[in-house]
C-alpha positions, 0 to 999 in steps of 0.5 A, a space after each residue: 582912657 584916650 589910648 583906648 579910644 585910639 586902639 584897634 579894639 575900639 576901632 573894631 567895635 565901632 565897625 561891628 556896631 556900624 555893620 550890625 546897625 546897617 544890617 538892622 536897618 536894611 532889614 527894617 527897610 526890606 521887611 525882613 527883621 520881623 521874620 527874624 524876631 519871630 523866630 527869635 521869640 519862638 526860640 525863646 517861647 518854646 521852653 516857656 511854653 513847655 514850662 507852663 504846660 507842665 505847671 498846668 499839668 501838675 495843677 490839674 492832676 494834683 492840686 485841682 482835685 484837692 480844690 474840687 474836693 473841698 468844693 464838693 465837701 462844702 456843697 455836700 454839707 450844703 445840701 445835707 443841711 438843706 435836706 435836714 430842714 426840708 425833712 423837718 418841714 415835711 415832719 411838721 406838715 404831716 404832724 399838722 395835717 394829722 392833728 387837723 384830721 383828728 380835730 375834724 373828727 373830734 368835731 364830728 364826733 362831738 356834734 353827734 354826741 355832745 355828752 361825751 368826754 374825749 381824749 385823743 390818742 395815737 396808736 403807738 404800738 402793735 405787737 406781732 405776737 399780741 392777740 385779736 388786734 391788741 394794740 397800745 396808745 399814747 395816753 394813760 392815767 396822767 390823762 384821766 384814762 381808766 380801765 374799761 374806757 371805751 375806745 372808738 373812731 368816728 366810724 365806730 367802736 374799736 374796744 375797751 382799755 384794759 391796762 393803764 400805765 402813766 402815759 400809756 394804755 392797752 387796748 383790747 378790741 372787739 375781736 377778743 372773745 374775752 370781751 363781751 358788749 351789750 348791743 341792740 339792732 338799730 332796725 328791729 331792736 333785738 338785743 344780744 351780745 358781741 363777742 369775738 371768735 377765734 375762727 371769725 377773727 381770721 376773717 376780720 369778723 365778730 359774733 353776735 350771740 344770744 339772739 331769740 328764735 323769733 329774732 328779726 335781725 337780717 343781713 345789713 342791719 346796723 348794730 349798735 351799743 345798747 348801753 346796758 351796764 353803764 360802761 358804754 354810752 348808748 348808740 355807739 355803732 359796732 358793725 353791720 350783720 354779714 349773715 344770720 345762723 342757727 345755734 347748734 343747740 337749735 334754741 337760738 340764733 347768732 349773727 356774724 358782724 362785720 365791724 364798722 372800724 377797720 382795726 388793723 389799719 387805724 392810726 389814732 383813736 378817741 378814748 371815752 372818759 366820761 358820758 352822760 348817765 355813766 356814774 348813775 348806771 355804775 352806782 345802780 350796778 354796785 347797789 344791785 351787787 350789795 
């Protein structure tokens, strides 16, 4: 070991270290060491920056879209769930609104006709090939509905129940020629029968027939049910007189009636299950038949 310290190699290292230290101190004194270090730093950092840029590019082009897709999918699921909740709230609101509207209409009718027993119903079907506006409702025998039960809205008479199922019924409207309703004029008290007419149906009108030649019925008169026969309560509004004409036989007259209900547009109705005098009227009719 002592030989190494006395050797020329050790002395060379000492000289080199001394010169390097002197060079370093001179650089510190003159201020030239910082640019040197900056240069060295630049040489070292260039490849590091290049590598960092490459890694960042890989992340942006490969990994980041995957991460974004997961975030977008998560956001879409949240939006879909929120949309479902809002849709359900809207449906609940609309159902409640319709129920409140029906209840208000129900109260209005009850105030005018305290003896009537109603069943609220919703229109659930209108077949494209159904004749004369026939439609289906969501109440039937389970709800106490029977054939020939009157169907109304707050505006007036719609028709009669003709076919009854367990939880649905078919309604034949006053447009149908096979349906005849006994009526009177609220002004003149003239009587007649309202029934459908094929040609008038195309104009959403019906016919009031069997008017006498001396009838005083005129345009604008309100036509109501007469209550004859016991199947319909008296006083239900049927419509107003649109025009009055002579029959071809010259012996009687008829009037064209505009129904008070826009039957094509109704969404809900009321089925009259019972009314004062109904049972007595039916018993009297059976006794007359016997």
